[in-house]
mmCIF file of the C-alpha atoms, coordinates in Angstrom:
data_MODEL
# 
_entry.id   MODEL 
# 
loop_
_atom_site.group_PDB 
_atom_site.id 
_atom_site.type_symbol 
_atom_site.label_atom_id 
_atom_site.label_alt_id 
_atom_site.label_comp_id 
_atom_site.label_asym_id 
_atom_site.label_entity_id 
_atom_site.label_seq_id 
_atom_site.pdbx_PDB_ins_code 
_atom_site.Cartn_x 
_atom_site.Cartn_y 
_atom_site.Cartn_z 
_atom_site.occupancy 
_atom_site.B_iso_or_equiv 
_atom_site.pdbx_formal_charge 
_atom_site.auth_seq_id 
_atom_site.auth_comp_id 
_atom_site.auth_asym_id 
_atom_site.auth_atom_id 
_atom_site.pdbx_PDB_model_num 
ATOM 1   C CA . MET A 1 1   ? 78.376 12.653  48.601 1.00 0.00 ? 1   MET A CA 1 
ATOM 2   C CA . PHE A 1 2   ? 77.742 10.393  45.403 1.00 0.00 ? 2   PHE A CA 1 
ATOM 3   C CA . PRO A 1 3   ? 80.827 9.548   42.986 1.00 0.00 ? 3   PRO A CA 1 
ATOM 4   C CA . VAL A 1 4   ? 80.450 11.014  39.519 1.00 0.00 ? 4   VAL A CA 1 
ATOM 5   C CA . ASP A 1 5   ? 80.161 7.334   38.157 1.00 0.00 ? 5   ASP A CA 1 
ATOM 6   C CA . ARG A 1 6   ? 77.165 6.556   40.301 1.00 0.00 ? 6   ARG A CA 1 
ATOM 7   C CA . LEU A 1 7   ? 75.237 9.778   39.625 1.00 0.00 ? 7   LEU A CA 1 
ATOM 8   C CA . PRO A 1 8   ? 73.169 7.896   36.970 1.00 0.00 ? 8   PRO A CA 1 
ATOM 9   C CA . LEU A 1 9   ? 72.100 5.259   39.982 1.00 0.00 ? 9   LEU A CA 1 
ATOM 10  C CA . ALA A 1 10  ? 71.365 8.116   42.227 1.00 0.00 ? 10  ALA A CA 1 
ATOM 11  C CA . GLN A 1 11  ? 69.115 10.011  39.309 1.00 0.00 ? 11  GLN A CA 1 
ATOM 12  C CA . ALA A 1 12  ? 67.422 6.591   38.859 1.00 0.00 ? 12  ALA A CA 1 
ATOM 13  C CA . TYR A 1 13  ? 66.723 6.145   42.376 1.00 0.00 ? 13  TYR A CA 1 
ATOM 14  C CA . ALA A 1 14  ? 65.114 9.509   42.862 1.00 0.00 ? 14  ALA A CA 1 
ATOM 15  C CA . ASP A 1 15  ? 63.016 8.847   39.688 1.00 0.00 ? 15  ASP A CA 1 
ATOM 16  C CA . LEU A 1 16  ? 61.532 5.717   41.441 1.00 0.00 ? 16  LEU A CA 1 
ATOM 17  C CA . LEU A 1 17  ? 60.776 7.794   44.718 1.00 0.00 ? 17  LEU A CA 1 
ATOM 18  C CA . ALA A 1 18  ? 59.062 10.589  42.411 1.00 0.00 ? 18  ALA A CA 1 
ATOM 19  C CA . THR A 1 19  ? 57.025 8.114   40.962 1.00 0.00 ? 19  THR A CA 1 
ATOM 20  C CA . GLN A 1 20  ? 56.529 4.540   42.485 1.00 0.00 ? 20  GLN A CA 1 
ATOM 21  C CA . GLY A 1 21  ? 57.136 6.250   45.768 1.00 0.00 ? 21  GLY A CA 1 
ATOM 22  C CA . VAL A 1 22  ? 54.542 8.899   45.751 1.00 0.00 ? 22  VAL A CA 1 
ATOM 23  C CA . ILE A 1 23  ? 52.174 6.384   43.907 1.00 0.00 ? 23  ILE A CA 1 
ATOM 24  C CA . ARG A 1 24  ? 52.400 3.806   46.853 1.00 0.00 ? 24  ARG A CA 1 
ATOM 25  C CA . GLY A 1 25  ? 52.305 6.214   49.642 1.00 0.00 ? 25  GLY A CA 1 
ATOM 26  C CA . LEU A 1 26  ? 55.918 6.272   50.629 1.00 0.00 ? 26  LEU A CA 1 
ATOM 27  C CA . ILE A 1 27  ? 56.754 9.524   49.633 1.00 0.00 ? 27  ILE A CA 1 
ATOM 28  C CA . GLY A 1 28  ? 54.538 12.528  50.127 1.00 0.00 ? 28  GLY A CA 1 
ATOM 29  C CA . PRO A 1 29  ? 53.651 14.492  46.819 1.00 0.00 ? 29  PRO A CA 1 
ATOM 30  C CA . ARG A 1 30  ? 54.969 17.552  48.362 1.00 0.00 ? 30  ARG A CA 1 
ATOM 31  C CA . GLU A 1 31  ? 58.684 15.916  48.975 1.00 0.00 ? 31  GLU A CA 1 
ATOM 32  C CA . ALA A 1 32  ? 59.119 15.144  45.361 1.00 0.00 ? 32  ALA A CA 1 
ATOM 33  C CA . PRO A 1 33  ? 60.483 18.400  44.288 1.00 0.00 ? 33  PRO A CA 1 
ATOM 34  C CA . ARG A 1 34  ? 62.931 18.444  46.972 1.00 0.00 ? 34  ARG A CA 1 
ATOM 35  C CA . LEU A 1 35  ? 64.218 14.926  46.960 1.00 0.00 ? 35  LEU A CA 1 
ATOM 36  C CA . TRP A 1 36  ? 67.537 15.526  46.375 1.00 0.00 ? 36  TRP A CA 1 
ATOM 37  C CA . SER A 1 37  ? 67.919 18.437  48.772 1.00 0.00 ? 37  SER A CA 1 
ATOM 38  C CA . ARG A 1 38  ? 65.968 16.930  51.556 1.00 0.00 ? 38  ARG A CA 1 
ATOM 39  C CA . HIS A 1 39  ? 66.530 13.230  51.288 1.00 0.00 ? 39  HIS A CA 1 
ATOM 40  C CA . LEU A 1 40  ? 69.256 11.708  49.199 1.00 0.00 ? 40  LEU A CA 1 
ATOM 41  C CA . LEU A 1 41  ? 71.950 14.229  49.863 1.00 0.00 ? 41  LEU A CA 1 
ATOM 42  C CA . ASN A 1 42  ? 71.059 14.389  53.446 1.00 0.00 ? 42  ASN A CA 1 
ATOM 43  C CA . SER A 1 43  ? 70.820 10.532  53.455 1.00 0.00 ? 43  SER A CA 1 
ATOM 44  C CA . ALA A 1 44  ? 74.191 10.236  51.407 1.00 0.00 ? 44  ALA A CA 1 
ATOM 45  C CA . VAL A 1 45  ? 76.297 12.250  54.225 1.00 0.00 ? 45  VAL A CA 1 
ATOM 46  C CA . LEU A 1 46  ? 75.987 9.108   56.405 1.00 0.00 ? 46  LEU A CA 1 
ATOM 47  C CA . GLU A 1 47  ? 78.850 7.659   54.480 1.00 0.00 ? 47  GLU A CA 1 
ATOM 48  C CA . GLU A 1 48  ? 81.055 10.211  56.689 1.00 0.00 ? 48  GLU A CA 1 
ATOM 49  C CA . GLN A 1 49  ? 80.388 7.825   59.598 1.00 0.00 ? 49  GLN A CA 1 
ATOM 50  C CA . VAL A 1 50  ? 80.914 4.380   57.966 1.00 0.00 ? 50  VAL A CA 1 
ATOM 51  C CA . PRO A 1 51  ? 83.926 2.987   57.502 1.00 0.00 ? 51  PRO A CA 1 
ATOM 52  C CA . GLN A 1 52  ? 85.636 1.299   54.489 1.00 0.00 ? 52  GLN A CA 1 
ATOM 53  C CA . GLY A 1 53  ? 83.941 -2.110  53.801 1.00 0.00 ? 53  GLY A CA 1 
ATOM 54  C CA . ALA A 1 54  ? 81.578 -2.060  56.624 1.00 0.00 ? 54  ALA A CA 1 
ATOM 55  C CA . SER A 1 55  ? 78.301 -3.771  57.151 1.00 0.00 ? 55  SER A CA 1 
ATOM 56  C CA . VAL A 1 56  ? 75.130 -1.663  57.799 1.00 0.00 ? 56  VAL A CA 1 
ATOM 57  C CA . ALA A 1 57  ? 71.657 -2.141  58.835 1.00 0.00 ? 57  ALA A CA 1 
ATOM 58  C CA . ASP A 1 58  ? 69.185 0.427   58.034 1.00 0.00 ? 58  ASP A CA 1 
ATOM 59  C CA . VAL A 1 59  ? 66.285 0.132   60.694 1.00 0.00 ? 59  VAL A CA 1 
ATOM 60  C CA . GLY A 1 60  ? 62.683 1.018   59.329 1.00 0.00 ? 60  GLY A CA 1 
ATOM 61  C CA . SER A 1 61  ? 64.079 1.549   55.915 1.00 0.00 ? 61  SER A CA 1 
ATOM 62  C CA . GLY A 1 62  ? 60.817 2.692   54.394 1.00 0.00 ? 62  GLY A CA 1 
ATOM 63  C CA . ALA A 1 63  ? 61.567 3.989   50.939 1.00 0.00 ? 63  ALA A CA 1 
ATOM 64  C CA . GLY A 1 64  ? 65.264 2.928   51.428 1.00 0.00 ? 64  GLY A CA 1 
ATOM 65  C CA . LEU A 1 65  ? 66.553 6.315   53.267 1.00 0.00 ? 65  LEU A CA 1 
ATOM 66  C CA . PRO A 1 66  ? 69.000 6.347   54.231 1.00 0.00 ? 66  PRO A CA 1 
ATOM 67  C CA . GLY A 1 67  ? 70.143 2.958   53.342 1.00 0.00 ? 67  GLY A CA 1 
ATOM 68  C CA . VAL A 1 68  ? 69.620 2.950   49.502 1.00 0.00 ? 68  VAL A CA 1 
ATOM 69  C CA . ALA A 1 69  ? 71.371 6.309   49.260 1.00 0.00 ? 69  ALA A CA 1 
ATOM 70  C CA . LEU A 1 70  ? 74.407 4.820   50.853 1.00 0.00 ? 70  LEU A CA 1 
ATOM 71  C CA . ALA A 1 71  ? 74.416 2.105   48.901 1.00 0.00 ? 71  ALA A CA 1 
ATOM 72  C CA . ILE A 1 72  ? 74.574 4.181   45.789 1.00 0.00 ? 72  ILE A CA 1 
ATOM 73  C CA . ALA A 1 73  ? 77.275 6.669   47.593 1.00 0.00 ? 73  ALA A CA 1 
ATOM 74  C CA . ARG A 1 74  ? 79.433 3.689   48.770 1.00 0.00 ? 74  ARG A CA 1 
ATOM 75  C CA . PRO A 1 75  ? 79.895 0.469   46.651 1.00 0.00 ? 75  PRO A CA 1 
ATOM 76  C CA . ASP A 1 76  ? 82.456 -0.576  49.065 1.00 0.00 ? 76  ASP A CA 1 
ATOM 77  C CA . VAL A 1 77  ? 79.819 -1.290  51.880 1.00 0.00 ? 77  VAL A CA 1 
ATOM 78  C CA . THR A 1 78  ? 77.104 -4.133  52.303 1.00 0.00 ? 78  THR A CA 1 
ATOM 79  C CA . VAL A 1 79  ? 73.697 -2.567  53.402 1.00 0.00 ? 79  VAL A CA 1 
ATOM 80  C CA . THR A 1 80  ? 70.804 -4.483  54.952 1.00 0.00 ? 80  THR A CA 1 
ATOM 81  C CA . LEU A 1 81  ? 67.283 -2.912  54.425 1.00 0.00 ? 81  LEU A CA 1 
ATOM 82  C CA . ILE A 1 82  ? 65.100 -3.659  57.400 1.00 0.00 ? 82  ILE A CA 1 
ATOM 83  C CA . GLU A 1 83  ? 61.547 -2.813  56.803 1.00 0.00 ? 83  GLU A CA 1 
ATOM 84  C CA . PRO A 1 84  ? 58.315 -4.530  58.427 1.00 0.00 ? 84  PRO A CA 1 
ATOM 85  C CA . LEU A 1 85  ? 55.772 -3.702  56.304 1.00 0.00 ? 85  LEU A CA 1 
ATOM 86  C CA . LEU A 1 86  ? 54.890 -5.655  53.206 1.00 0.00 ? 86  LEU A CA 1 
ATOM 87  C CA . ARG A 1 87  ? 54.198 -2.905  50.719 1.00 0.00 ? 87  ARG A CA 1 
ATOM 88  C CA . ARG A 1 88  ? 57.474 -0.905  51.618 1.00 0.00 ? 88  ARG A CA 1 
ATOM 89  C CA . ALA A 1 89  ? 59.380 -3.992  51.635 1.00 0.00 ? 89  ALA A CA 1 
ATOM 90  C CA . THR A 1 90  ? 58.234 -4.962  48.022 1.00 0.00 ? 90  THR A CA 1 
ATOM 91  C CA . PHE A 1 91  ? 59.522 -1.369  46.932 1.00 0.00 ? 91  PHE A CA 1 
ATOM 92  C CA . LEU A 1 92  ? 62.987 -2.015  48.388 1.00 0.00 ? 92  LEU A CA 1 
ATOM 93  C CA . GLU A 1 93  ? 62.971 -5.350  46.596 1.00 0.00 ? 93  GLU A CA 1 
ATOM 94  C CA . GLU A 1 94  ? 62.250 -4.019  43.308 1.00 0.00 ? 94  GLU A CA 1 
ATOM 95  C CA . THR A 1 95  ? 64.542 -1.177  43.995 1.00 0.00 ? 95  THR A CA 1 
ATOM 96  C CA . VAL A 1 96  ? 67.311 -3.088  44.754 1.00 0.00 ? 96  VAL A CA 1 
ATOM 97  C CA . ARG A 1 97  ? 66.492 -5.305  41.790 1.00 0.00 ? 97  ARG A CA 1 
ATOM 98  C CA . GLU A 1 98  ? 66.115 -2.603  39.279 1.00 0.00 ? 98  GLU A CA 1 
ATOM 99  C CA . LEU A 1 99  ? 68.994 -0.562  40.140 1.00 0.00 ? 99  LEU A CA 1 
ATOM 100 C CA . GLY A 1 100 ? 71.113 -3.476  40.347 1.00 0.00 ? 100 GLY A CA 1 
ATOM 101 C CA . LEU A 1 101 ? 72.743 -2.686  43.539 1.00 0.00 ? 101 LEU A CA 1 
ATOM 102 C CA . CYS A 1 102 ? 75.224 -5.575  44.662 1.00 0.00 ? 102 CYS A CA 1 
ATOM 103 C CA . GLY A 1 103 ? 75.426 -6.059  48.425 1.00 0.00 ? 103 GLY A CA 1 
ATOM 104 C CA . VAL A 1 104 ? 72.152 -4.864  49.317 1.00 0.00 ? 104 VAL A CA 1 
ATOM 105 C CA . SER A 1 105 ? 69.254 -6.948  50.618 1.00 0.00 ? 105 SER A CA 1 
ATOM 106 C CA . VAL A 1 106 ? 66.101 -6.527  52.334 1.00 0.00 ? 106 VAL A CA 1 
ATOM 107 C CA . VAL A 1 107 ? 64.805 -8.090  55.424 1.00 0.00 ? 107 VAL A CA 1 
ATOM 108 C CA . ARG A 1 108 ? 61.101 -8.043  56.456 1.00 0.00 ? 108 ARG A CA 1 
ATOM 109 C CA . ALA A 1 109 ? 61.048 -7.418  60.285 1.00 0.00 ? 109 ALA A CA 1 
ATOM 110 C CA . ARG A 1 110 ? 59.617 -5.716  63.227 1.00 0.00 ? 110 ARG A CA 1 
ATOM 111 C CA . GLY A 1 111 ? 61.756 -3.552  65.352 1.00 0.00 ? 111 GLY A CA 1 
ATOM 112 C CA . GLU A 1 112 ? 61.126 -5.646  68.469 1.00 0.00 ? 112 GLU A CA 1 
ATOM 113 C CA . ASP A 1 113 ? 62.060 -8.926  66.767 1.00 0.00 ? 113 ASP A CA 1 
ATOM 114 C CA . LEU A 1 114 ? 65.208 -8.055  65.145 1.00 0.00 ? 114 LEU A CA 1 
ATOM 115 C CA . HIS A 1 115 ? 67.371 -9.491  67.603 1.00 0.00 ? 115 HIS A CA 1 
ATOM 116 C CA . ARG A 1 116 ? 65.639 -12.747 67.106 1.00 0.00 ? 116 ARG A CA 1 
ATOM 117 C CA . ALA A 1 117 ? 66.056 -12.763 62.869 1.00 0.00 ? 117 ALA A CA 1 
ATOM 118 C CA . GLU A 1 118 ? 68.576 -15.398 62.036 1.00 0.00 ? 118 GLU A CA 1 
ATOM 119 C CA . GLU A 1 119 ? 69.641 -13.304 58.526 1.00 0.00 ? 119 GLU A CA 1 
ATOM 120 C CA . LEU A 1 120 ? 71.085 -10.525 60.889 1.00 0.00 ? 120 LEU A CA 1 
ATOM 121 C CA . ARG A 1 121 ? 73.524 -12.202 62.600 1.00 0.00 ? 121 ARG A CA 1 
ATOM 122 C CA . PRO A 1 122 ? 76.253 -11.937 63.831 1.00 0.00 ? 122 PRO A CA 1 
ATOM 123 C CA . GLY A 1 123 ? 75.729 -8.088  64.089 1.00 0.00 ? 123 GLY A CA 1 
ATOM 124 C CA . PHE A 1 124 ? 76.518 -4.843  62.039 1.00 0.00 ? 124 PHE A CA 1 
ATOM 125 C CA . ASP A 1 125 ? 79.616 -2.104  61.997 1.00 0.00 ? 125 ASP A CA 1 
ATOM 126 C CA . VAL A 1 126 ? 76.960 0.484   61.876 1.00 0.00 ? 126 VAL A CA 1 
ATOM 127 C CA . VAL A 1 127 ? 73.475 0.336   62.478 1.00 0.00 ? 127 VAL A CA 1 
ATOM 128 C CA . THR A 1 128 ? 71.299 3.495   61.204 1.00 0.00 ? 128 THR A CA 1 
ATOM 129 C CA . SER A 1 129 ? 67.732 4.632   60.911 1.00 0.00 ? 129 SER A CA 1 
ATOM 130 C CA . ARG A 1 130 ? 65.838 7.997   59.716 1.00 0.00 ? 130 ARG A CA 1 
ATOM 131 C CA . ALA A 1 131 ? 62.707 9.317   61.374 1.00 0.00 ? 131 ALA A CA 1 
ATOM 132 C CA . VAL A 1 132 ? 61.678 6.102   62.720 1.00 0.00 ? 132 VAL A CA 1 
ATOM 133 C CA . ALA A 1 133 ? 61.290 6.327   66.425 1.00 0.00 ? 133 ALA A CA 1 
ATOM 134 C CA . SER A 1 134 ? 62.519 8.142   69.495 1.00 0.00 ? 134 SER A CA 1 
ATOM 135 C CA . PHE A 1 135 ? 66.049 8.187   70.476 1.00 0.00 ? 135 PHE A CA 1 
ATOM 136 C CA . ALA A 1 136 ? 65.245 5.924   73.429 1.00 0.00 ? 136 ALA A CA 1 
ATOM 137 C CA . GLN A 1 137 ? 63.065 3.412   71.437 1.00 0.00 ? 137 GLN A CA 1 
ATOM 138 C CA . LEU A 1 138 ? 65.955 3.126   68.842 1.00 0.00 ? 138 LEU A CA 1 
ATOM 139 C CA . LEU A 1 139 ? 68.313 2.285   71.525 1.00 0.00 ? 139 LEU A CA 1 
ATOM 140 C CA . THR A 1 140 ? 66.118 -0.774  72.230 1.00 0.00 ? 140 THR A CA 1 
ATOM 141 C CA . TRP A 1 141 ? 65.947 -1.795  68.525 1.00 0.00 ? 141 TRP A CA 1 
ATOM 142 C CA . CYS A 1 142 ? 68.939 -1.170  67.145 1.00 0.00 ? 142 CYS A CA 1 
ATOM 143 C CA . MET A 1 143 ? 72.015 -2.081  69.814 1.00 0.00 ? 143 MET A CA 1 
ATOM 144 C CA . PRO A 1 144 ? 71.164 -5.609  69.858 1.00 0.00 ? 144 PRO A CA 1 
ATOM 145 C CA . LEU A 1 145 ? 72.293 -5.482  66.185 1.00 0.00 ? 145 LEU A CA 1 
ATOM 146 C CA . VAL A 1 146 ? 75.459 -3.436  66.895 1.00 0.00 ? 146 VAL A CA 1 
ATOM 147 C CA . ALA A 1 147 ? 78.498 -5.653  66.628 1.00 0.00 ? 147 ALA A CA 1 
ATOM 148 C CA . PRO A 1 148 ? 81.036 -5.133  69.737 1.00 0.00 ? 148 PRO A CA 1 
ATOM 149 C CA . THR A 1 149 ? 83.201 -2.684  67.785 1.00 0.00 ? 149 THR A CA 1 
ATOM 150 C CA . GLY A 1 150 ? 80.174 -1.039  65.806 1.00 0.00 ? 150 GLY A CA 1 
ATOM 151 C CA . ALA A 1 151 ? 77.736 1.944   66.609 1.00 0.00 ? 151 ALA A CA 1 
ATOM 152 C CA . MET A 1 152 ? 74.620 2.928   66.188 1.00 0.00 ? 152 MET A CA 1 
ATOM 153 C CA . VAL A 1 153 ? 74.371 5.982   63.957 1.00 0.00 ? 153 VAL A CA 1 
ATOM 154 C CA . ALA A 1 154 ? 71.045 7.639   64.002 1.00 0.00 ? 154 ALA A CA 1 
ATOM 155 C CA . LEU A 1 155 ? 69.984 10.235  61.535 1.00 0.00 ? 155 LEU A CA 1 
ATOM 156 C CA . LYS A 1 156 ? 67.940 12.922  63.618 1.00 0.00 ? 156 LYS A CA 1 
ATOM 157 C CA . GLY A 1 157 ? 66.558 16.512  63.385 1.00 0.00 ? 157 GLY A CA 1 
ATOM 158 C CA . GLY A 1 158 ? 67.979 19.655  65.252 1.00 0.00 ? 158 GLY A CA 1 
ATOM 159 C CA . SER A 1 159 ? 66.525 18.457  68.752 1.00 0.00 ? 159 SER A CA 1 
ATOM 160 C CA . VAL A 1 160 ? 68.557 15.614  68.914 1.00 0.00 ? 160 VAL A CA 1 
ATOM 161 C CA . GLY A 1 161 ? 70.081 16.971  72.207 1.00 0.00 ? 161 GLY A CA 1 
ATOM 162 C CA . ALA A 1 162 ? 67.031 16.642  74.269 1.00 0.00 ? 162 ALA A CA 1 
ATOM 163 C CA . GLU A 1 163 ? 66.233 12.916  72.788 1.00 0.00 ? 163 GLU A CA 1 
ATOM 164 C CA . VAL A 1 164 ? 69.687 11.869  74.337 1.00 0.00 ? 164 VAL A CA 1 
ATOM 165 C CA . GLN A 1 165 ? 68.926 13.615  77.636 1.00 0.00 ? 165 GLN A CA 1 
ATOM 166 C CA . ASP A 1 166 ? 65.647 11.718  77.598 1.00 0.00 ? 166 ASP A CA 1 
ATOM 167 C CA . ALA A 1 167 ? 67.241 8.600   76.893 1.00 0.00 ? 167 ALA A CA 1 
ATOM 168 C CA . ALA A 1 168 ? 69.781 8.757   79.736 1.00 0.00 ? 168 ALA A CA 1 
ATOM 169 C CA . ARG A 1 169 ? 68.221 5.667   81.401 1.00 0.00 ? 169 ARG A CA 1 
ATOM 170 C CA . GLU A 1 170 ? 68.315 3.695   78.343 1.00 0.00 ? 170 GLU A CA 1 
ATOM 171 C CA . LEU A 1 171 ? 72.113 4.426   77.754 1.00 0.00 ? 171 LEU A CA 1 
ATOM 172 C CA . ARG A 1 172 ? 72.702 3.424   81.121 1.00 0.00 ? 172 ARG A CA 1 
ATOM 173 C CA . GLU A 1 173 ? 70.553 0.287   80.792 1.00 0.00 ? 173 GLU A CA 1 
ATOM 174 C CA . TRP A 1 174 ? 72.282 -0.613  77.750 1.00 0.00 ? 174 TRP A CA 1 
ATOM 175 C CA . GLN A 1 175 ? 75.837 0.167   78.798 1.00 0.00 ? 175 GLN A CA 1 
ATOM 176 C CA . CYS A 1 176 ? 76.636 2.370   76.451 1.00 0.00 ? 176 CYS A CA 1 
ATOM 177 C CA . ALA A 1 177 ? 79.445 4.683   75.826 1.00 0.00 ? 177 ALA A CA 1 
ATOM 178 C CA . PRO A 1 178 ? 78.439 8.523   76.223 1.00 0.00 ? 178 PRO A CA 1 
ATOM 179 C CA . PRO A 1 179 ? 76.616 9.613   72.778 1.00 0.00 ? 179 PRO A CA 1 
ATOM 180 C CA . GLN A 1 180 ? 78.255 11.725  70.294 1.00 0.00 ? 180 GLN A CA 1 
ATOM 181 C CA . VAL A 1 181 ? 75.996 14.335  68.522 1.00 0.00 ? 181 VAL A CA 1 
ATOM 182 C CA . VAL A 1 182 ? 77.568 15.475  65.089 1.00 0.00 ? 182 VAL A CA 1 
ATOM 183 C CA . GLU A 1 183 ? 76.705 17.162  62.066 1.00 0.00 ? 183 GLU A CA 1 
ATOM 184 C CA . LEU A 1 184 ? 77.348 15.648  58.539 1.00 0.00 ? 184 LEU A CA 1 
ATOM 185 C CA . GLY A 1 185 ? 77.676 17.468  55.779 1.00 0.00 ? 185 GLY A CA 1 
ATOM 186 C CA . LEU A 1 186 ? 79.620 20.365  56.832 1.00 0.00 ? 186 LEU A CA 1 
ATOM 187 C CA . GLY A 1 187 ? 80.734 22.338  53.830 1.00 0.00 ? 187 GLY A CA 1 
ATOM 188 C CA . ARG A 1 188 ? 79.207 20.321  51.563 1.00 0.00 ? 188 ARG A CA 1 
ATOM 189 C CA . LEU A 1 189 ? 75.486 20.759  52.158 1.00 0.00 ? 189 LEU A CA 1 
ATOM 190 C CA . VAL A 1 190 ? 73.407 23.849  52.633 1.00 0.00 ? 190 VAL A CA 1 
ATOM 191 C CA . GLU A 1 191 ? 71.136 22.098  55.070 1.00 0.00 ? 191 GLU A CA 1 
ATOM 192 C CA . THR A 1 192 ? 73.230 19.642  57.279 1.00 0.00 ? 192 THR A CA 1 
ATOM 193 C CA . THR A 1 193 ? 72.082 16.475  58.569 1.00 0.00 ? 193 THR A CA 1 
ATOM 194 C CA . HIS A 1 194 ? 72.272 15.728  62.493 1.00 0.00 ? 194 HIS A CA 1 
ATOM 195 C CA . ALA A 1 195 ? 73.338 12.235  63.804 1.00 0.00 ? 195 ALA A CA 1 
ATOM 196 C CA . VAL A 1 196 ? 73.853 10.826  67.328 1.00 0.00 ? 196 VAL A CA 1 
ATOM 197 C CA . ARG A 1 197 ? 76.515 8.028   67.255 1.00 0.00 ? 197 ARG A CA 1 
ATOM 198 C CA . VAL A 1 198 ? 76.479 5.528   70.149 1.00 0.00 ? 198 VAL A CA 1 
ATOM 199 C CA . ALA A 1 199 ? 79.082 2.431   70.686 1.00 0.00 ? 199 ALA A CA 1 
ATOM 200 C CA . TRP A 1 200 ? 79.262 0.323   73.487 1.00 0.00 ? 200 TRP A CA 1 
ATOM 201 C CA . SER A 1 201 ? 81.154 1.356   76.504 1.00 0.00 ? 201 SER A CA 1 
ATOM 202 C CA . ASP A 1 202 ? 83.107 -2.200  76.944 1.00 0.00 ? 202 ASP A CA 1 
ATOM 203 C CA . PRO A 1 203 ? 83.283 -4.123  73.671 1.00 0.00 ? 203 PRO A CA 1 
ATOM 204 C CA . SER A 1 204 ? 84.741 -6.908  75.158 1.00 0.00 ? 204 SER A CA 1 
ATOM 205 C CA . SER A 1 205 ? 81.665 -7.835  77.270 1.00 0.00 ? 205 SER A CA 1 
ATOM 206 C CA . VAL A 1 206 ? 79.160 -8.122  74.194 1.00 0.00 ? 206 VAL A CA 1 
ATOM 207 C CA . THR A 1 207 ? 77.748 -10.842 72.760 1.00 0.00 ? 207 THR A CA 1 
ATOM 208 C CA . TRP A 1 208 ? 75.301 -11.294 69.837 1.00 0.00 ? 208 TRP A CA 1 
ATOM 209 C CA . PRO A 1 209 ? 72.436 -10.728 70.275 1.00 0.00 ? 209 PRO A CA 1 
ATOM 210 C CA . SER A 1 210 ? 72.999 -8.360  73.275 1.00 0.00 ? 210 SER A CA 1 
ATOM 211 C CA . GLN A 1 211 ? 72.229 -10.393 76.416 1.00 0.00 ? 211 GLN A CA 1 
ATOM 212 C CA . ARG A 1 212 ? 71.667 -7.204  78.439 1.00 0.00 ? 212 ARG A CA 1 
ATOM 213 C CA . ARG A 1 213 ? 68.035 -6.486  77.538 1.00 0.00 ? 213 ARG A CA 1 
ATOM 214 C CA . THR A 1 214 ? 66.413 -7.895  74.105 1.00 0.00 ? 214 THR A CA 1 
ATOM 215 C CA . THR A 1 215 ? 62.571 -7.131  75.277 1.00 0.00 ? 215 THR A CA 1 
ATOM 216 C CA . ALA A 1 216 ? 61.151 -3.860  74.733 1.00 0.00 ? 216 ALA A CA 1 
ATOM 217 C CA . ARG A 1 217 ? 60.105 -1.892  77.906 1.00 0.00 ? 217 ARG A CA 1 
ATOM 218 C CA . PRO A 1 218 ? 56.188 -0.463  77.945 1.00 0.00 ? 218 PRO A CA 1 
ATOM 219 C CA . PRO A 1 219 ? 56.839 3.146   77.181 1.00 0.00 ? 219 PRO A CA 1 
ATOM 220 C CA . ARG A 1 220 ? 56.940 5.551   80.300 1.00 0.00 ? 220 ARG A CA 1 
ATOM 221 C CA . ARG A 1 221 ? 54.002 7.769   80.848 1.00 0.00 ? 221 ARG A CA 1 
ATOM 222 C CA . ARG A 1 222 ? 54.575 11.632  81.050 1.00 0.00 ? 222 ARG A CA 1 
ATOM 223 C CA . GLY A 1 223 ? 56.038 12.668  84.346 1.00 0.00 ? 223 GLY A CA 1 
ATOM 224 C CA . GLN A 1 224 ? 57.047 9.069   85.092 1.00 0.00 ? 224 GLN A CA 1 
ATOM 225 C CA . ARG A 1 225 ? 60.884 8.881   86.477 1.00 0.00 ? 225 ARG A CA 1 
# 
């Protein structure tokens, strides 16, 4: 995951999470002892789904997972960390500056406003997220940011298959290709990471921001079809 010459950066990031991350409420105190196994490594394996030299957006970046971990593991990519809360965005800016991460920027924006943000144009090769929202909600937030030949790659738990089934209507409305559930870190991690990858069904018809639907729909009530 992390190249040998980047391990000092990864350790410095882990130290920031274990100190300032905990103090500022971005990481729970119980998470500090398992930062490497549960957070850093499980985020860094996202690089398996990221092409060389790609542009990546991390929506709802929080403490920088998976975006900062990816930027450390893959210095060839550019990463935009998107976070609406001031205290988290401030931590991200300080982390990027302290670690000296080139090609990493922070944008403070809410999910429902992402498609209006000028600094996010003209779209990204990979739009990712981790523990942010349901898969259906992520489609509404992330797909408007995906370049015509790009993809949304959301890191999810073991129940991702059920979430994909529940988002059948949103997948049709966004005219997405059939999603692919992938397991990252096979043969590399004891605890692998599940992700779901979604691309456009017809890249030639995509403009930025996507004109298909750029306003969030009220959530469905339980039992509503």
